[in-house]
C-alpha positions in Angstrom: -4.0 -19.2 -6.3 -3.5 -16.5 -8.1 -3.6 -15.3 -12.0 -0.8 -13.5 -12.3 3.0 -13.3 -10.6 5.7 -10.1 -11.2 9.6 -11.0 -9.8 10.6 -7.5 -8.8 13.3 -8.2 -7.7 16.0 -10.8 -5.9 13.8 -10.9 -2.6 10.2 -9.4 -3.4 7.4 -10.9 -5.7 3.3 -9.9 -6.6 0.9 -11.9 -7.6 -2.3 -10.5 -8.3 -5.8 -11.2 -9.6 -8.2 -9.6 -11.3 -12.3 -9.9 -10.2 -14.4 -7.9 -12.4 -17.9 -8.9 -11.2 -16.4 -7.3 -7.9 -14.9 -4.9 -9.0 -11.7 -5.8 -6.6 -8.0 -6.6 -7.5 -6.3 -9.1 -4.9 -2.9 -8.5 -4.2 -0.5 -10.8 -2.3 3.2 -9.8 -2.0 5.4 -12.5 -1.3 9.3 -11.4 0.1 12.0 -13.1 2.0 12.4 -10.4 4.4 13.1 -9.0 8.3 10.0 -10.0 10.3 9.9 -6.3 11.4 9.8 -4.9 7.6 7.2 -3.8 5.5 6.0 -4.9 2.0 4.1 -1.6 0.3 2.6 -2.0 -3.1 1.2 0.8 -4.7 0.4 3.0 -8.2 2.3 6.1 -8.6 0.4 9.5 -9.2 -0.8 9.3 -12.9 0.2 12.6 -13.6 3.5 12.2 -12.7 7.1 12.6 -14.3 9.5 10.0 -14.0 11.2 11.6 -11.3 8.5 11.6 -9.2 6.3 8.8 -9.3 6.2 8.4 -5.6 5.1 11.8 -5.0 0.5 11.8 -4.9 1.4 7.7 -5.0 -1.5 5.7 -3.8 0.0 2.6 -1.7 -0.8 -0.6 0.3 1.9 -1.0 3.4 1.7 -4.4 4.2 3.8 -6.6 7.0 2.9 -7.8 10.7 2.8 -6.4 13.9 5.3 -6.7 16.7 2.6 -9.7 17.8 2.5 -11.2 15.0 -0.6 -10.8 13.5 -0.6 -9.1 9.7 -1.4 -6.0 8.3 -2.4 -3.8 5.9 -3.1 -0.3 5.4 -4.2 2.3 2.3 -1.2 5.0 2.4 -1.5 8.2 -0.1 2.1 9.5 -0.3 2.2 14.0 -0.8 6.1 13.9 0.4 9.5 11.7 0.1 9.4 11.4 3.7 8.0 9.5 7.0 4.9 11.0 7.9 4.9 14.5 10.0 2.0 15.9 11.6 2.7 19.7 12.2 2.3 20.8 15.3 1.0 24.0 14.7 -2.1 23.8 12.4 -2.5 20.1 12.6 -1.8 19.0 9.1 0.5 16.2 7.7 2.8 15.2 4.8 5.0 12.6 4.0 4.4 8.8 3.4 0.7 8.6 5.4 -2.3 6.6 6.1 -5.4 8.2 4.1 -7.1 8.5 7.0 -4.6 10.5 8.7 -4.7 13.5 6.0 -8.4 14.9 7.0 -7.4 15.8 10.9 -10.3 14.0 13.3 -13.3 15.0 10.7 -12.1 12.2 8.3 -15.2 12.3 7.1 -15.6 9.5 4.1 -12.1 8.6 4.4 -11.6 4.8 4.9 -8.7 1.9 4.9 -9.7 1.0 1.1 -7.5 -2.0 1.6 -8.8 -5.7 2.9 -6.7 -7.6 4.4 -7.1 -12.1 3.4 -4.2 -13.8 4.6 -0.5 -13.2 5.8 2.3 -15.6 7.0 5.6 -15.4 7.6 7.4 -19.0 7.3 11.1 -19.9 6.9 12.4 -16.0 6.9 9.3 -15.6 4.1 6.4 -12.8 4.2 2.9 -13.3 2.6 0.7 -10.6 2.9 -2.4 -11.1 0.8 -5.0 -8.1 0.1 -7.8 -7.2 -2.0 -8.8 -3.3 -2.8 -11.3 -1.8 -5.4 -10.6 -1.2 -8.9 -12.8 2.3 -9.9 -15.1 2.5 -6.6 -12.0 5.0 -4.7 -12.3 7.9 -2.8 -10.4 10.0 -5.6 -8.5 11.7 -3.4 -6.5 9.4 -1.6 -6.6 6.9 -3.8 -6.3 5.8 -7.7 -9.0 3.8 -9.6 -7.3 0.6 -11.6 -7.9 0.8 -15.2 -7.3 -3.1 -16.1 -7.0 -1.9 -19.9 -4.6 1.3 -19.3 -0.7 1.5 -18.8 0.0 2.5 -15.6 3.0 2.7 -13.2 3.6 0.9 -10.3 5.6 1.5 -7.3 7.3 -0.6 -4.8 9.6 -0.6 -1.5 10.3 -2.6 1.7 12.3 -1.2 4.6 11.9 -0.9 8.6 9.9 -0.8 11.0 10.1 1.6 13.5 9.4 0.5 16.9 6.0 0.2 17.8 4.3 -0.6 14.3 4.8 3.2 13.0 
Protein backbone atom coordinates (compact mmCIF):
# COMPACT_ATOMS: atom_id res chain seq x y z
CA UNK A 1 0.00 0.00 0.00
CA UNK A 2 1.15 3.51 -0.83
CA UNK A 3 0.01 6.85 0.57
CA UNK A 4 -0.17 8.62 -2.81
CA UNK A 5 -0.91 7.85 -6.45
CA UNK A 6 -0.65 9.92 -9.62
CA UNK A 7 -1.73 8.83 -13.11
CA UNK A 8 0.95 9.94 -15.57
CA UNK A 9 -0.86 8.67 -18.66
CA UNK A 10 -3.45 6.02 -19.44
CA UNK A 11 -0.81 3.26 -19.28
CA UNK A 12 1.45 4.48 -16.48
CA UNK A 13 1.12 5.61 -12.88
CA UNK A 14 3.41 6.33 -9.97
CA UNK A 15 2.64 5.56 -6.33
CA UNK A 16 4.71 6.72 -3.39
CA UNK A 17 5.03 6.91 0.38
CA UNK A 18 7.43 9.06 2.39
CA UNK A 19 9.25 7.65 5.39
CA UNK A 20 10.76 10.70 7.06
CA UNK A 21 12.22 8.71 9.97
CA UNK A 22 14.29 6.67 7.50
CA UNK A 23 14.92 9.67 5.19
CA UNK A 24 13.49 7.68 2.29
CA UNK A 25 10.74 7.49 -0.27
CA UNK A 26 9.23 4.28 -1.57
CA UNK A 27 8.08 4.49 -5.15
CA UNK A 28 6.00 2.05 -7.15
CA UNK A 29 5.93 2.32 -10.93
CA UNK A 30 3.01 0.55 -12.56
CA UNK A 31 2.62 0.32 -16.31
CA UNK A 32 0.63 -1.54 -18.91
CA UNK A 33 3.72 -2.15 -20.97
CA UNK A 34 5.59 -4.89 -22.79
CA UNK A 35 7.68 -7.38 -20.87
CA UNK A 36 10.87 -6.01 -22.47
CA UNK A 37 10.08 -2.36 -21.72
CA UNK A 38 11.52 -0.08 -19.06
CA UNK A 39 9.72 2.38 -16.80
CA UNK A 40 11.68 5.41 -15.64
CA UNK A 41 10.85 8.09 -13.09
CA UNK A 42 12.87 10.75 -11.35
CA UNK A 43 13.60 14.35 -10.58
CA UNK A 44 14.54 16.97 -13.15
CA UNK A 45 17.59 19.12 -12.69
CA UNK A 46 16.30 21.85 -10.32
CA UNK A 47 18.31 24.47 -12.26
CA UNK A 48 17.06 23.43 -15.70
CA UNK A 49 14.89 25.47 -18.01
CA UNK A 50 11.60 23.97 -19.17
CA UNK A 51 13.10 22.95 -22.51
CA UNK A 52 15.98 20.98 -20.95
CA UNK A 53 14.39 19.21 -17.97
CA UNK A 54 15.98 15.86 -18.81
CA UNK A 55 19.60 17.03 -18.95
CA UNK A 56 20.97 16.78 -15.41
CA UNK A 57 18.02 14.67 -14.23
CA UNK A 58 18.28 11.94 -11.58
CA UNK A 59 16.07 8.97 -12.53
CA UNK A 60 15.46 5.38 -11.56
CA UNK A 61 15.07 2.96 -14.45
CA UNK A 62 13.03 -0.15 -13.68
CA UNK A 63 11.84 -3.18 -15.56
CA UNK A 64 12.34 -6.90 -15.98
CA UNK A 65 15.40 -8.70 -17.32
CA UNK A 66 15.22 -11.48 -19.89
CA UNK A 67 15.14 -14.03 -17.04
CA UNK A 68 11.98 -12.34 -15.66
CA UNK A 69 13.63 -10.84 -12.57
CA UNK A 70 12.82 -7.20 -11.73
CA UNK A 71 15.52 -4.54 -11.55
CA UNK A 72 15.97 -0.89 -10.61
CA UNK A 73 19.05 1.20 -11.27
CA UNK A 74 20.05 4.79 -10.54
CA UNK A 75 20.69 6.87 -13.69
CA UNK A 76 21.93 10.38 -14.42
CA UNK A 77 21.20 12.09 -17.74
CA UNK A 78 23.88 14.24 -19.41
CA UNK A 79 22.44 14.16 -22.92
CA UNK A 80 19.15 13.17 -24.51
CA UNK A 81 20.57 10.00 -26.06
CA UNK A 82 21.49 6.42 -25.33
CA UNK A 83 24.51 5.95 -23.05
CA UNK A 84 27.69 6.07 -25.13
CA UNK A 85 31.29 5.60 -23.99
CA UNK A 86 34.06 7.51 -25.78
CA UNK A 87 36.74 4.97 -26.69
CA UNK A 88 39.49 7.65 -26.75
CA UNK A 89 39.22 9.07 -23.24
CA UNK A 90 36.72 6.73 -21.53
CA UNK A 91 34.20 9.51 -20.90
CA UNK A 92 30.50 8.73 -21.16
CA UNK A 93 27.43 10.74 -22.04
CA UNK A 94 23.73 10.17 -22.42
CA UNK A 95 21.26 8.34 -20.20
CA UNK A 96 23.71 6.30 -18.11
CA UNK A 97 23.87 4.52 -14.75
CA UNK A 98 25.47 6.71 -12.07
CA UNK A 99 28.22 4.15 -11.59
CA UNK A 100 29.60 4.52 -15.13
CA UNK A 101 30.50 8.25 -15.00
CA UNK A 102 33.62 8.06 -12.86
CA UNK A 103 35.45 5.35 -14.79
CA UNK A 104 36.95 2.27 -13.19
CA UNK A 105 37.64 3.92 -9.80
CA UNK A 106 34.03 4.96 -9.05
CA UNK A 107 34.96 5.69 -5.44
CA UNK A 108 31.93 6.66 -3.38
CA UNK A 109 29.38 6.14 -6.13
CA UNK A 110 26.56 3.73 -5.49
CA UNK A 111 23.22 2.76 -6.85
CA UNK A 112 21.06 4.76 -4.43
CA UNK A 113 17.93 2.83 -5.40
CA UNK A 114 16.96 -0.39 -3.62
CA UNK A 115 14.59 -2.90 -5.17
CA UNK A 116 11.78 -3.94 -2.84
CA UNK A 117 9.47 -5.91 -5.10
CA UNK A 118 8.48 -6.46 -8.69
CA UNK A 119 6.01 -8.56 -10.65
CA UNK A 120 4.17 -8.79 -13.95
CA UNK A 121 0.58 -9.91 -14.29
CA UNK A 122 -1.82 -9.68 -17.23
CA UNK A 123 0.46 -7.31 -19.15
CA UNK A 124 1.00 -4.93 -16.23
CA UNK A 125 4.43 -4.40 -14.66
CA UNK A 126 4.86 -3.20 -11.10
CA UNK A 127 8.26 -2.38 -9.63
CA UNK A 128 8.58 -1.02 -6.11
CA UNK A 129 11.83 0.54 -4.92
CA UNK A 130 13.23 2.82 -2.26
CA UNK A 131 15.63 5.76 -2.46
CA UNK A 132 16.97 8.33 0.02
CA UNK A 133 15.35 11.75 0.31
CA UNK A 134 18.33 13.86 1.37
CA UNK A 135 21.32 11.56 1.91
CA UNK A 136 22.38 11.43 -1.75
CA UNK A 137 25.79 11.61 -3.44
CA UNK A 138 25.16 15.20 -4.60
CA UNK A 139 26.96 14.76 -7.90
CA UNK A 140 24.54 12.52 -9.78
CA UNK A 141 21.54 12.52 -7.43
CA UNK A 142 19.10 15.24 -6.38
CA UNK A 143 17.83 15.55 -2.85
CA UNK A 144 14.05 15.39 -2.57
CA UNK A 145 12.44 18.11 -0.45
CA UNK A 146 8.95 17.07 0.59
CA UNK A 147 7.96 20.72 1.09
CA UNK A 148 9.21 22.09 -2.26
CA UNK A 149 7.64 22.12 -5.69
CA UNK A 150 9.92 19.81 -7.67
CA UNK A 151 9.61 18.83 -11.30
CA UNK A 152 9.60 15.13 -12.10
CA UNK A 153 10.20 13.39 -15.40
CA UNK A 154 9.18 9.95 -16.59
CA UNK A 155 9.48 7.70 -19.62
CA UNK A 156 8.50 4.32 -20.98
CA UNK A 157 10.38 2.48 -23.71
CA UNK A 158 12.01 -0.64 -25.08
CA UNK A 159 14.98 -2.29 -23.38
CA UNK A 160 17.55 -3.38 -25.91
CA UNK A 161 18.71 -6.95 -25.50
CA UNK A 162 20.61 -8.08 -23.60
CA UNK A 163 19.16 -5.89 -20.84
CA UNK A 164 20.78 -2.59 -21.94
